[in-house]
C-alpha positions, 0 to 999 in steps of 0.5 A: 050463281058461281060469282056469289058462291066464290065472292067470300074467297077473294083469292079464288074470285080474283085470280083463279081460272075456272073450267066447266065440263059441257058433256062429251069427250074431253078436248081443246074446248071441253072443259070450257073456260068460264071468263069472269063475265060468264062466271058471274051468271053461271048457276051452280048445280048440285052434283056438277063439278068445276075445274079450278086452276089457282096459284095457291092451294085452295081451302075454300069449299064454302062459308063453313067447314064441317069436321066429323067425328067419323068420316063414315057418317053419324052411325050410332049402331046398336050401342052408340049414344053420342056423336060430335061435330065441329062447324067452323066459319071460313069467311070474314063475315058472321054466318048463320047455320041451321040444322034439320032432320030430313027423312030418308028415302025408302030402302032399295029392293032386297035391302034392310027396310028403314023402321023410322026416323032417328030420334036425334037430340042436340045437347044444350047448355048445362043446368047448374042446379043438377049439372045435367045438360039440356037437350033439343029434339030435332023432330021439333024443328030446325036448330040454328047457330050463329058463327062469328067471322073466322079467327074470332071467338065464337067462329067455331062451334062444337055440336054434340048429338045424342040419341033417344034409344027409348023412342026406338021401338021395334025388334033387335036389328031394326034400322032407323035412318035419316039425314042431318042437313046443315045449310047457311042462311045465305043459301051458299052451302048445303051439307047432308050427313047420314044418320043411322041407329039400330035397335039393340038386342037385350039377349043375355041381359039380366033383369031383376032385383038383388039384395046385398047383405054383406061385403068382404074385401081383402087387402094384398 
């Protein structure tokens, strides 16, 4: 419901005016204003927009804010190996966020087919014995982060994603794709992020053995 979604934002919930498009040409009664009693029972549907009039600039778009390394999505291409996301709590309560990998729909006709799901990894804590980070495979199931209330330590987390290129078998240029879906435990927000990667070409790479018998250098 709209009232539940807007509840964490007190300024919008108590002061703003909300209008809903009901179809057809705009006019005096379209969009129609949603009064508080109606707003509380109005469902929020994905892909449906509302107009909001408020006295102050609105920065509330849900209980979490996601900042991407690139607005084009999580595109590893043929050579990328990692991608950074920052997830921040925007409300005064702790929020549990989960992330899971969702399979992509088949490619449209005449578009490059999708060879398989992206073997996406999540970087874990650093192993102090050998100073290498651990990792989790998204294919093994969802992962979770608990964000503390906004402004407090732990209210923001850096998510470092990686790619297991060894698992991408196929021909050079083959496309692997999927969707990284972020959602909160309260069911207020669901964010879908495009993930794609391509099999790299090994043309021009030298493979073999070399033996170094002498090293020479000049100091100028």
